[in-house]
N, C-alpha and C positions, 0 to 999 in steps of 0.2 A: 617444167627448165632443169637442164644442166646444174650441180651444184658447183663446177666450173666455174657459170657465169655469177655467178651468185653469190661467189667469194672471189673475183675477177681474181685467181691463180691459175694462175700460167700450168700449165704441161712441161716438166722438166722435156725430157723428153724430143717434146715436138719442136720444141726452143732451139736442141743443140740441136736437132737435124736439119732444123731450118734458116741457121749459122753454116750447116756447114753444105752445104747446098747452093746457100751465095756468095759463100769460100773459092765452096769449083767454080762460080763464073765466077770474079779476083781473077782465080789461079788463071784461067780460059784467054782472059780480056788481054792483064799481065804483057810488059815487052822485056821484061826481063830471063834472061832463056835461063840460068838455073832452074827460077821460082817451075819449069815445065823440067827443063833434067830432072826435077827433079820426082811431077809429079810420074813421065811415064818410065821412070827408075829399073829395069828390072833384076835384079841383085843377082850376078850370074857367079856364083859361086863350084871353086870344081868341088866339089864334096855335101851331099845337098844332108839338111841336118833328120833324125828324121823324125815322123810322124805328122798330122796335119802341113802345110806353111802358113806361114801369123800371117794372118790380114789386113793388108795397108791402110791407107784413109783417106785412099778414094777405090779402095775396092768397091763399095755402097757406089756409088757413084757412076763411076763404069756398067758395073749388074746394072741400075739404075736405063739410064742415058747410052750404055753400050758404046763398043770402041773409041768414035767420032769424036766421044762427047765435048770436042773444045768447040771444033768445030759447034753445034747443036748454042751454046756457049752463049756464043759471039749474035741470038736473036732474043733478044731479049723480054718482051712478049709470053715468046714459047721454052723459053724455061722458068717463066716469071710459075708460065700454069702449068711445066710438065714436077715443080717441086714441092703442090700441092697434091699428085699425086703417087710423088716417091716418098710425103713425110704421113701417107694415108699407107702406102704396098710394107713402106719400112714395123707399122707401133702394127699393121696387123699380123707380119709373121710375125713378132718380136715377143706378142698375145698371144702365138697361136701353142708361138716353144715354154710361155712359161703355166701355160695350160694343158697339154700336157707332160711338163715336169711333175707339174700336183698332183698326180695322176698317177705318180711311182713309190 
């Protein structure tokens, strides 16, 4: 039995990612145009900042579900099942990064 099951402590990272996935579905179902405009907004400034572009809130969702994630989120069952994959993928990716940083 895993220690988290024994102590009934929730993994904070999993909880945050699950909430982010649920919020994305909520945004996709909203009829308010401002919310959709905000999530789909691409900054268009005349001059780009140096370095890597800053990560935006929905970049992880787009990477996991694709550019048309708004359409995919309309199907509740498929969206819920893909949430598990998203969380595990995110945790696995970050676990590998943390392991590599320890080697340095």
